N, C-alpha and C positions, 0 to 999 in steps of 0.2 A: 504494499499499499504506499505510494507515494506520500511524501511530507514536503511541506514548503516554508521557505524562510527560516531555515535551520542554519547555523553556522557550520558548514562543511569544508572550511578552507584547509584543514589538515585531517587526512585520513590515514589510519594506520591498518595494515593487514597482518600484523604481528600476531602469532597464534602461539599459544602454550599447549604441548603435546608430551605427556608424561614427564612433566616438570621442566623441559627445555623449551625456549622460546626460538621460534622459527618465523622466517619473513612473510609467510603467507600460509593460509588453509589449503593451498592446491598442491597436491603431490603427484608424483609419478607412479602409476601403478605397475605391477609386474606384467611383463607380455614377452614372449618367446621370440628368439630368432630376429633379432634387430638387424642382423647382417643381411637379411632378406630385402631391408629397405634402404640400407646405406652400407657401403663398404667397411666404414668404421664401427658399424654395429654398436653395441652396448656403451663402447668407449666414448663415442660421440654423444649419446644420451647423458651418460654420467658427467661429461665435461660441461654439456648445458646445464645440467642440475646444479653443478657447483657454481657455475657463473652466476645463476639466478637464486643461489641460496635455496634450492628446493630439494625435498627429500626424494631419492630415487630408491624405489623397491626393486633390487636387482633380483632377477629371475633365476633359480638353480632348480633343475627339474629331476626328480626321480619318478620312476613309474611305480614304485611302491615305497615303503618306510625302509630305509637302510638298516643294516643289522645294528644292533647296539653297541658294538664295539667300534664301528665306524663313526657313529653318532657322538659317542663318548670322546672321540678324538677331535671331529670337526667342530661341534657346536662350541666348545670353550674358546676355540680359535676366533670365532664371531666377536666375543667380549674383547679379546686382546687386540683385534684388528680394528676396532672403532666402530663396529656396527651398533646402531641404536635400538634395535628390535629384530626379533625374528617372525616372519609372516608365514603361516601355515595355510596352504590352499586345501579347503574342506569339501568342496563341491563337486568333486568328480570321483564318485565311488565306483562307477562302472562306465565301459565303453558303449556308446549307443551306436547302433547300425546307421550309418550316414545315408541320407537321403539321394546325395549325389557325391561320387567319388571322382577325383581327378588328381591322382598322384602326379607329381612333377615330372613331366617328360614320359612317365611310363604309359600313360594312356592319353596323353595330350592330343594325339592324333584324332581323338573324337571330336574335337572342337576347333583345332587349329590346322591351317593348310600345310601339307606336308612340305612344299617348297619353302614356306616360311621358316619352319621348323629346322630345315637343312641348313639354312644360312643365319639362323638365331645366334647371337653371340651376348654373353652375359657376363662381363669382366667382374662385376660385382660378386658373382656367385662363388661361394667357397663350398664346394660339394661336401667335403667332410663335415662341414658344420650343419648339414641340413639332416633332419630326422625324417627319414622316408616312411618308415613303418614303426610304429611304437604301441606298446600295449600300456594303456593307463587303466587305473581304477580295478584293483584286485578286490576291492571291498573289505580289505583286512585291517584298515587303518581306522582306530576307534579313538575314543576319549581317553582310553588308558594310555595311548601313545602320547597325547598331550599332556597327561599327569606325569608321565615318565620324563617327557622332554623338559618339563618345568623344574625337575630336579638337577638338570645338568646346567642351567644358566640363570644369571640374575637379570639378563635382558627381558624387556617386556615381550611376551608373546601374543601375537595377534591372529586370530582365526578368521580366515577370509572365506566368504561365500555363504554366509549365514542370513537366512530369511525369516526364520521362525524364532518368536520370543522364547519358546521352550529350549531350543538350541542355544541360544543366547545365555540363558541361565545355566545351561549345562557347561558352557565354555568358561564362564566364572568359576563355576564350582570345581572345574579340573585344573584351574591354574592360569587361564588366560587373562591378559591385561587389556585388551583390545579385541575389538570386533569390526570387521569390514562387511557391511551389508551390501551383498552384491547378488544381483539376479543371474540365473544360469543363462540368460539373453546375452551376457558378456562373453559367453564361449560361442557367440555367433548363432545362439538357439540350438547348439548341438546337443544339449542334454535335455532339458524339458522346455520345449519351445513354448509352452503355454504357463510357464512360470509367472508370478506377479512381478510387476517392476519393482526394482529395489526402493525407489522414492516412496512407493506405497506402503511398504514394509518398515520403513526407517522408523517412524514414530512409535510404532509398537515395540521394536526392538529397544530404543532408548528408554521407553517407559519399563520395559522389563530389566533391563540392566541397573536402572536407577541409581546411576553415578558410580557404581562399583568397577566400571571398565570405561575405556575411550571407545566412542562409536564413530566409525567412518562409513563413507558411501562410496561406491564404485559401480558405476553403469550409467551411460548416457550423459555425462556431464560434458557440455559442449559450449555453454555461454555463461557470462558471468552471472546472469539471473538463475540459471542452474546451482551454481555454487551458493548463491545467497538463499535459495529456497531450502537447499539440503541443510544449511547451517541453521536456518529458522526451525526446521523439524527436528534439530537436536544433534545433527552431526557435528563432531569436532573438527573435520577436515574432510575434503574429498579427494579421490584418486582418478586420474585421467589415463587412458590407455591407448585408444586409437588415434586420437589427435597428435599424440606424441610421435607415433609412428608415420603419420601423414606428413608431419613436419620433417621428421628424419629422412624420408623419401625425397621431399622436395629440395632439401637443401642441407641435410646433415645437421651438425651442431648448431649452425647459427639459425637454422629454422625451427629446431626444437626450442632454442632459446625464445624465438620469437612467438612460438604457440603460447609458451608459458607468460610471456609479457602481454600478449593480447588478452588472455583471460584475466589476468591481475588487473589490468587497465579496464576491462569491462566491470570487474567487481568493485573496483574503486567508484567508477561512475554509478553503478547500481546502488551502491550504499549511499552516495550523495543524495541520490533521487529520494532515497527512503529516510534522509536525515540522520544517518548513521556514521559515526567517525572511527569506530572500532569494532573488532569482530565480536567482543564480549557484549556488545549492545544488541546483537542480533538475537531476535527471538519470534516466537509465533505471532507477535502482535503485528508484525509488519505483512502477514499474510492476508489476503482477502478470502473471506469464506463465502461460498455460494452453495 
């Protein structure tokens, strides 16, 4: 709801997460294979995040939970190397039969002219870095794994992919410090393509958590107004995925930085229109009920 004649000459996006202050509530979500968008891949994304003082959630993929001995060695390294939190993807329990399968090159002739394929050159492509066939979701990862992981680290543990308030309560019970509300639409509709949008589940999860954990939202954040609405519904911050990859594909590190700058500029403008000068002033009162 816009407000008028308010002093909005100075607006701050500074946000507090797990006791640390960050430049804005806009974070970079996990996404795989940045090298498919740009030759510098995740390195370019990380550099852009550093330039804009933005949190970058680095993707590290296992098809199932690593053995305990492996985790006992790896997890403590995250503490030592300066990582701020560990994010666990929770919303891929099984592999779904795909509606349309087009492996890279293997069956590309179904849709691409053979003469074009013959002359196609992709200098960016690092073939060993591409996962052609992978089996995710053995269904064996449970809350017990989260509880055991909690014993290995002092870092905040964030469970990603929660929509149900019941799961939010369980996450806290088993040691999570944060929850990312994310719809399975964010996997391209590949899991449950009729799942509710994350933004519609956000408020219920925030109420269930009741301040016992930080709540984030990830899915469909494209404009400053999207960020503002999510924060008004109780999210501490938002995560963006595809816009980062679009920027990376267009111009590498510089374009990723530009994507982040655009979103921050839009958020500042939208806050000004609502008469807000700091993130902690954002609440449900700014939303128009209809």
